C-alpha positions as CSV (number, residue, x, y, z in Angstrom):
1,M,121.4,78.8,79.9
2,S,124.9,78.1,78.5
3,D,127.1,80.6,76.7
4,T,128.3,77.8,74.5
5,L,124.8,76.7,73.6
6,D,123.8,80.4,72.8
7,Q,126.8,80.7,70.4
8,I,126.0,77.3,68.8
9,K,122.4,78.2,68.2
10,L,123.4,81.5,66.5
11,L,125.9,79.7,64.3
12,V,123.4,77.0,63.4
13,L,120.8,79.7,62.5
14,A,123.4,81.3,60.2
15,G,124.1,77.9,58.6
16,N,127.6,77.9,59.9
17,I,127.7,74.2,60.8
18,R,130.2,71.3,60.3
19,I,129.7,67.7,61.1
20,S,132.8,65.8,62.2
21,D,133.7,62.6,60.5
22,H,133.1,60.8,63.9
23,G,129.7,62.6,64.0
24,Y,128.7,61.2,60.6
25,D,129.8,57.7,61.7
26,E,127.8,57.9,64.9
27,L,124.7,59.4,63.2
28,A,124.7,56.5,60.7
29,A,125.4,53.9,63.4
30,D,122.3,54.9,65.3
31,G,120.1,55.7,62.3
32,I,119.9,59.4,63.1
33,L,119.5,61.9,60.2
34,A,121.8,64.9,60.3
35,R,118.8,67.1,59.6
36,E,117.1,65.7,62.8
37,A,120.1,66.5,64.9
38,V,120.4,70.1,63.5
39,E,116.6,70.8,63.6
40,G,116.3,69.4,67.1
41,L,118.7,71.9,68.5
42,V,115.9,74.5,68.8
43,N,114.2,72.6,71.6
44,A,117.3,71.0,73.2
45,T,117.9,70.5,76.9
46,I,121.3,70.8,78.3
47,V,122.6,67.5,79.8
48,E,126.2,68.5,80.5
49,D,128.1,71.7,79.7
50,Y,131.9,71.7,79.1
51,P,132.9,75.4,78.6
52,G,136.6,74.6,79.4
53,Y,137.0,71.5,77.4
54,P,140.6,71.3,76.0
55,K,139.6,71.0,72.4
56,G,137.1,73.9,72.7
57,P,133.8,74.6,74.5
58,C,131.1,72.0,74.0
59,V,127.7,71.0,75.3
60,L,125.9,67.7,75.4
61,L,122.2,68.1,74.6
62,R,119.1,66.0,74.8
63,Q,117.1,66.4,71.7
64,K,114.3,64.6,69.9
65,D,114.4,62.9,66.5
66,S,111.5,63.0,64.0
67,A,109.9,60.0,65.8
68,E,110.0,62.1,69.1
69,E,112.6,59.7,70.5
70,Y,115.4,61.2,72.6
71,I,118.9,61.5,71.2
72,H,122.0,63.0,72.7
73,V,124.0,65.4,70.5
74,L,127.4,66.8,71.4
75,W,127.9,70.2,69.9
76,G,131.1,72.3,70.1
77,I,133.2,75.2,68.8
78,P,136.8,74.6,67.9
79,K,139.3,75.9,70.5
80,G,140.5,79.4,69.8
81,R,137.8,80.0,67.2
82,S,134.4,81.5,67.1
83,E,133.0,79.3,64.4
84,P,131.7,76.9,63.1
85,A,129.3,75.0,65.3
86,V,130.5,71.4,65.1
87,L,128.3,68.4,65.6
88,I,130.9,66.2,67.3
89,T,128.8,63.1,67.9
90,A,125.2,62.0,68.3
91,Y,123.7,58.8,69.7
92,R,120.7,57.2,71.2
93,P,121.3,57.1,74.9
94,D,121.4,53.7,76.6
95,P,118.6,53.4,79.3
96,E,121.0,51.3,81.4
97,M,123.4,54.3,81.6
98,W,121.0,57.2,82.0
99,D,118.0,58.1,84.2
100,N,114.4,57.9,82.7
101,G,114.7,61.4,81.2
102,F,118.2,60.8,79.8
103,L,119.4,63.9,81.7
104,K,121.5,62.3,84.4
105,R,124.0,59.5,84.3
106,K,123.3,56.5,86.5
107,R,126.1,55.9,89.0
């Protein structure tokens, strides 16, 4: 498990969430509802963990939308802060770039 993911789950449970402007744009571009991205966090699988990312710790997760299709959601916490959980971006992963389970990038 990831410390970043644990912190993000606690923040989301407390309703301490922010969606970045970029996040809203990407949600809309791929037809993903913000509610789906937030609710899908409960059963998410870690794709990549970035605890030392310069803008603050973040974690890329594989989640499912309401149609049970996989989506990727990048969640983070601003550098030097302990809150809020920020939905940075979300998208439907491209099968040409990811393995069948959308957990590993193709080389």
